N, C-alpha and C positions, 0 to 999 in steps of 0.2 A: 170563563166565568161559569163553567159547569163543575167547579170543583166541589166534590161530594165530601162534606165535614165528616159525615157517618163513616164514609169509606177510609177517610185519614185516620179517624179513631180507632176502627177496628183492624186495621192493618198495622198499627202501633204494635210494639212489644214492650212487655215488662213495665208499663205504667203503673205507677205508684200512687201520684195524686193527680187530680185534674181540677182546674180550675177554670170556670165558665163566666165569662161576662156579658150580659144580655139586657135588652129593654124590655122586650115583649117576653112572656114565659107562658108554656104550654105545659102544663102538668102531665097531661094523658099523654104528650108526644115524649115526654122524658121517660115515663114508666113504660109505654109500650114500643118503643122505637129506640130511644137514645140509651137506655141502661142495657141493653143487648150489645150495642157496640163498645159500651166500657166495659162488660163482661171479657170480650174477645180481647182486649187490649192489656188486660192483667187485673181487672176488677179492683181499680184504684179507689181511693177515698173522693168524693166528689163535692165541691163547694162551687155553689153558683150566685154570683151576685147579680140582681136584678133590681130595675125600676121599682120603688116601693109602690107607687101607685097602680102600676100594673100586675105586680105579682100579687097585691090585695084582690085587685079584681078577678083576676083568674083564678086565686085561690077560693074567693066566696061561689065562683062559679062550677068550679070541678070539686069540690070538697066532696061530695058523696061518693066519688070514686077514686078518691086519693089514697095511695099505699107508698109505704117506702119513705115519706117525706121526715127528714129528721132521723131516720135509721139507715136508709141506703143513701141520702144524699141531703146535704145541707142548701137551703135557701136563705140568702142573706140580703133581706130589702135594703136598699140605698134611696134616701131621700134627698134631693138637692133643693134649692130657693124656690119659695112659691112660684110656680109659673114656668118652671123648668125640669128637665128630665135627666134620669140615669140612662144615657145612651150608647155606650159602648158595646161592642162586640168582639169577644176574642175567647180564644179556648187553648190554655197551656195543658200539654201533657208532659209531665215531669217523671223520668225513671232513673234508676240506678246509673246508668251508662250515658244516657243522652236525654234531649228534651226537644220539644216540638212546640212552637207557638204559630198559631192561626190569629191575623187579625184582618177583621173584615167589615162586612155590612149585614150578616145574617142574624137575624134573632133566634133564641131556642124555640123554635116552632118548626113544623112541618115545611112550611115555605121557605123559612129561613136558611133551614139546613138540606132541603131537598129540591124544593119546586121552582121556587124563584130563581131570576138571573142575580146572582149576587157576586160579589168580590171579594178573594181571601189573598192575604200575602202570607206565605208561610216562610217561618224563620227555622232552621234546624241548629243544634247547638255544635254538632260535628261539622256543618260547612259555613255557617256563618258567623260561629264563635258566640261570646255568651254577651256581648254588648247587648242585643235586644232583650236578652232576659233579666240581665240587671236592671234595665230601663223599666221593664214590665213590672219587676217587683217594687221598684219606687214609684211606679203609677198604683201598684195596690195599696202602697201605704197611705197614698193621698185618699184613696176611698175607704181606707179602716177608718181614717181621722173622722169620717160622717158616719161610723156604724155605732150605736148604742152598745154597751158591754161587747166590747171587740175581742175580748180576752182568747176566747174559744178559738174565734175565726182565724185570729192574728196567729196562732199556733199552728192551725192547718196551713197558713201560707208560709210560716218559716219553714216548715218540714218540707215543703216541694222544692224550696231552695236549700236545704239544708247541706253544707259541702262536707259532712260527715258521712252522709248516708248517699250523697249523689255527689261524686267527685267532678262531675263537669262544672258543678255550681262554683268550686273554689276557683278556677280559673280566672285571671284579672281580665275584666271587659276590656278590649280593643277596639279600637276603630268608632265608627258612627254607629250611635245606638239603632237609628232608622225608625223610631216610634216619636210620635207627636200625641201627647195626652194631657187632657186637662180636665180637673175635677172641683171647680168652684175654688181656683185660686190662680194668680199669675195672669200674663199677659194672654190675647185673644189666640184662638187656633188660628187664625188667619196670620197674624204676626210671627207665629212660629212656622208656619208653612211656608211663608215667604223667606225666612231668615234660612229655612232648609234648601229652598229651591236656589238662593243665591241671588247676586245683583247682576248677572250676566242677562242682556236683553233676552227677552222671551219672544219667540217666533210666531206662536200659537198657544191659545189656552184653551183645551178642550175641557168641557165639564158634561159631568155624567151624573144626575141626581134625580130622584123622584119627587123631592118636595121642597117647595120655594117659599118664600114669605109672600102674604098677600100684596103687599106693595113693591116687591122685588129689591128690597135693601140688601140682602146678602148678596144676591148675583151681582146687582151694581157695584158694590164695594169690591167683590172679588175682581171683576173686570177693570174696574177703574185702578185700583192699586196693583194688579199685575202689569198693566202698561203693555200688554202683549200685541204685537201688530196685527193679530188676528184673533177673535175669539169665536168658538165655536161650542153651541148649546145642544145636547142629544135630548130631545123628547119624546117621550112614548105617547102617541095620541091617546086619550081617555083613560091614561093611567097616570099622570102627572099633574100636580097642583100648578104648574106655570101656567096662568092665564093670561089674557091679553094685557090686564091693568099689572101684573107682576114684571110682564116682558117690555112693558114700553119704555122704562128709564134706562135700559141697555139695549132697545132695537137699535139703536144709530151706532153702536160700538160692536156687536156681535151678530153673527148669523145663527138662524134655527136650521136643524137637520132631524128628521124622522127617523127614529130607531125603534127597532122591535128584536123579541127573543122569542124563539120555538123551540118546543120540545115536540118529540117524535114517540107516539105509543107502540104499545106493540104490534097494533095492525099497519103501521106505518103512515098513521095519519098525523099532520101537525098541528100543534095549537100553541097559541100565543101565550106566553108566562109573563109575570110581571117583573119589569127590569127594576130592582130594588137595589141596585150596586150603587156606591157613591165612589167616584174617582174625580180627580181634578189632574189633568195632565199638561205639563209645560214642557212644550217642543222647543227644542233648537235643532240645529243644523245637524248636528252628530249625537244628540242623545234626548231621552224624553225622562224628565224627573217627574215621577206618578206618588200622588199622595190619596192613599185608598183607605177606605175603614166606613167608619159609622156617621160621618159628619152630612148631613144635609145641606143644601145652599140656601141658608137661612141664617137670619141674624143673631137667633140662639146658638147655634151650632158654631158659627165663626166669626163673630164680630165684637160679641161682649166679653169685656176682662173680666176679673176680679171673682167674687163671689157668687155673681150671677151668672148666667148661660147654662147650656146643657153639659154633662159631663160627656166628651167625646173621646174617641181613640183613632189616630190615623197610623198607616204604616208608610215610610218612604221607600220607594225603589227606583234607581237610575238603569234604563236600558236603552239598546239601540233604537232608532224608529221603526226597523224591522220586526225586533223583538215586542215593542208595543202593540205594532197592529195584530200581530199574531197572538199574543196573549191575553191582551185586554180587548181588543175590539173584532178579533177574528169571528167570534161567535154571533156578533151582533148584525143584524141587517140594518145598514145605515144608508138613506135615499136622501136626495134634494128635493123629495115631494112636499109642498106645502103642507104644515101641521096644522 
């Protein structure tokens, strides 16, 4: 969970186009930190899709110090139906020879890209094939349908996937796309997640998310429909919205475990950091199917189909139990102490 998005961007080579999806956006962080990372990877064009309300609020607050907006990078505000949010988080780095896609939980802020405990799934065109990238382009097409006057932005998206300048994009997608995204259409994210997990019985469902409904509907539906023999919910005390009221509908079917994440400063002192990661792990004897990305354990993220609900994006990865413990839980401090 210590994956550093800025290091991933800085270490990439010959990136021509960068596309970022975010809910919250910090323009000052972009200008003072993120743009430096993008310069090191090839000085690409940068298109950022952000939640319309969050972008407007941040813009109004930071306007006096903004530079480069509309010149060095483009921000595209996306509005969902009233009461819901544009909530996906992703970074596409598209070059001539290869591409990298990050799908995760971190917003385009200092916390999301550097400080918090976030989860990111990485897809590389050379190792993972082009299926995740074609799926991501399809998801961007859904998003563009919600953007007024989208022609200029559509041209930038098309350029990032143009097979003439990027031969990797010409390869036919093969295998599982490993992305679950919705942006105001189709079935619920929970339906799509359970389809990806498959029908075989689940031994344990593990939930790690910071935000829950006040009445616990999202968690209750997830637990009930998964039908796992055991459900474990990780909770970071004082930093989660999992209240007694939201826990009670699932308390008889799930157990609660305390989790924390620490960082160490230059003096060797540890400090607790916010666990902002969202992951849902479906354990079986010889495999764990992990759905990780932007979706909190809420009605708006998981349950609602059709035009309503949040826009969300999850990646899917199947790993061994040992790989899951090391890659996803290894840096968390999990105890059975009462929360």
